[in-house]
N, C-alpha and C positions, 0 to 999 in steps of 0.2 A: 221555570216550576217554581214548588214553596220550598220557602227551607225548611231545613230539613227534612224533605221528601228523600226519601230512598234514592232515588235516582240523581237528583241534584246535592241534596247535603253527606255524601259518606264519608267525609271527613269529621261533622259535627255528631253526626251518629255515629262514629266508630270513635270519639273523641272518650266520648263513659266506660266503652269496653280497653282503652288504653286505661286507663285510668283503674280499670281490674287488676292489669298486669303489674302495676306499677313501676314501671320503666327498668333504667337500669341500677336501683336503689330493688326494687324485686328484684329478681334475676336474684341481683347476688343473694337475699333475705330466703330468697330462693333456692342457689345454690349449692352457697359457701358453707352454713353450720352442716349437713350429712359430711361432706369432699372436707374437710378441715377433722372431722372427730375420725372419722374411717382412718383419711393418712396419719394424721396423728397416733392413734393408737397401734396402725403397724408398724408405725416408721419406728417408733418405740419396742417394735421384737410382736404385740399383739401379742404376747403369750402371762408377764405377769401382771398381778391386782395393781401395778403401779400404775403400768401399759394404761388401763381403765382410767383410775381419776387424772390420769394427763389429758387425757382426751377429752373426758368429762369435762374439767376447767378453763381446757382450749376452745369446745366448743360454749359452751355461757359463757365464755368473759366473750364471743364473738360476737352471741346473744343481743349481751351489756351496752356494749360497744354502737349496735344496729340500731335497738332501745333507746339508748341515749339520744344516739343522730338523729333520730325521726326528733323527740320529745325536745330537743334542741330549737329544732324547728316549728316546733309545734303542725307536725304535722301529720296527723292519721296516727293518733297515741292508741287507740284501737290495734288498731292493725301490729301495730314496735311491738305491746304489749303481750299479744294475741300468737307471737313470737313469739315472745321470750318462756312466756309460760308455755308453751309445745315444748323448747326445748329441756327444762326444767323438770319436769315429767319427765319426758325421756328421760333425762337424765338420769335422774331418781330408780329409774328401772335398771334404767343401763346398771350405778351403784348394787342393786338390790339383789341383781340375778348375777351379777357379774360377767353377765353377754354380752359384746360390742352389738349385732344385734340386735339387741332386746331390744336396744336407744329405738327401733326404730316403730314400736308397737302402737305409741301414740296417731304416725302419716295410719299404719292403717288403720283404725277405729275413725280417727277423724272422716279421713274417708271414705269409709264403711257406710258410717253416716251421714255424709256430704250426701252421697250415690244415694241411699235411701230419701233424705230428705227430698232429693229436683222429684225423682220418681212421686214421692208421694203431694206435689207440691204442684207436680204438671196433675194428679188426677181429681185435686178435688177444688179445683182451675183457682190455685192461684201460683202459676207459675214465675220460679225464682228470678229467673232472669228481669220479668219485669216488675219482680221488689227489691231488687238490688239497683236495674237502670233509674226505674221513675223518679223517687227518689232526685237524679245525678242527672236526671238532663229535665227536672222541673216537672213533671206532668201528674209530683208522687201516686196517689193510685190508680187515679182515672179512667187510668188505661180497660182498665178493666172492664167497664162502661160497650168498650169502644172493642164489637167482636174479631173486626181484621185485627186489633194489635192483643189479644187476649189471645185468636188463636194464630201470629207468628212469636211471640213471646213463649207458647207454650211446647213449637218447632225447636225454637231458640233453644231450652233447656234441656230435651233430651239430647243432647252432644253432652255437656255438662255430667248428668247421668251413666251416661257413659263412659267419661273420661276417668271418672272418681272411681266407678266400679274396675277399670282395668289399673289403676294405679293400687287398689284395692288387693289384684288377683295378683303385679308382679311382688309388693314387698310381701306378699305372704308365700312367694315360691322364694325368693333372697332371700327370706328371712329361715322359709326349712333349710333351703342351701347351705346356711351358714357363708350369703355369698357377702363376706363385706366392703368386693371390691363394688359389686355392681349395686349395692347396697350407696356409694356413695357418691356413685355418679346419677344415682338415682336424680334424684333434685336436677340439675341436669338435663335429664332425658322427661323428667314432667314438665319441665315450666316448656321448653321445646312441643311438646302434647298440647297443651296448654293454650300454647300459641295457633296451634292448628287449629285447638279447639272455640276460638275466637274469632278466626278468618269465620272458621261451619256455622256458627252461630251467626253472624252477619251476613254472612248470607242469605241464611234458611231465612231470617229478619227481611232484606231485601225479594226473595222470590217470594213470600207468604202477602207484600204490603201492596195491593195494586194502584199502579202510577195516578189514580185520583186523586190519591188518601193526601192527606197533607204531613205523613213521617209519624215518627214516635215524639217528637217535641209539641204532635200538636194532633189526641187525639179528640176524635169523631163520638161523641154524647148524644146518645138518638133524648130528644127531649120528652 
């Protein structure tokens, strides 16, 4: 079986998906900021304005630590700065409204926009899983000229649209219900759902690529 084929190169094909998760550090960046923010807020009583201020300080400080960590190692600066920006915007909104639950509104908007982007991209023939994985596996955008890979990436993108839509709905419910501990653990829960989504996407890619195809690293481009 050729290198990178779905049957024989699972480790190689799975590698870019693992990179999307970000490893242990990616998990910490997803889980800790909301958990620390709500834990500090409620731990201080969750009533005084100062409680919210200290929760914001803790969340921003943690985001700065993660950002500095990535920048010092020169790894994924865009991801680090994006995570920092999300926390800063969240902190600003919570500080302006005086509501700890409002800290999570940027995450609602980000997930809603992501869900819409996955759907629209699929409908216009630019599935985002292909757009993301193409550069990671070295094929750039040549996969779009391969009907097999185009179909595989389109199918593999639907679970991501569903994931972001589910995140949006759950966050809205938690915010509207002022369910602070649910919001606190939402990062961990959503990271678990992301792992499930990665597995589903990979399974759909394997199911969509026939055995005689060379795999996602080798698009078959018609002459």
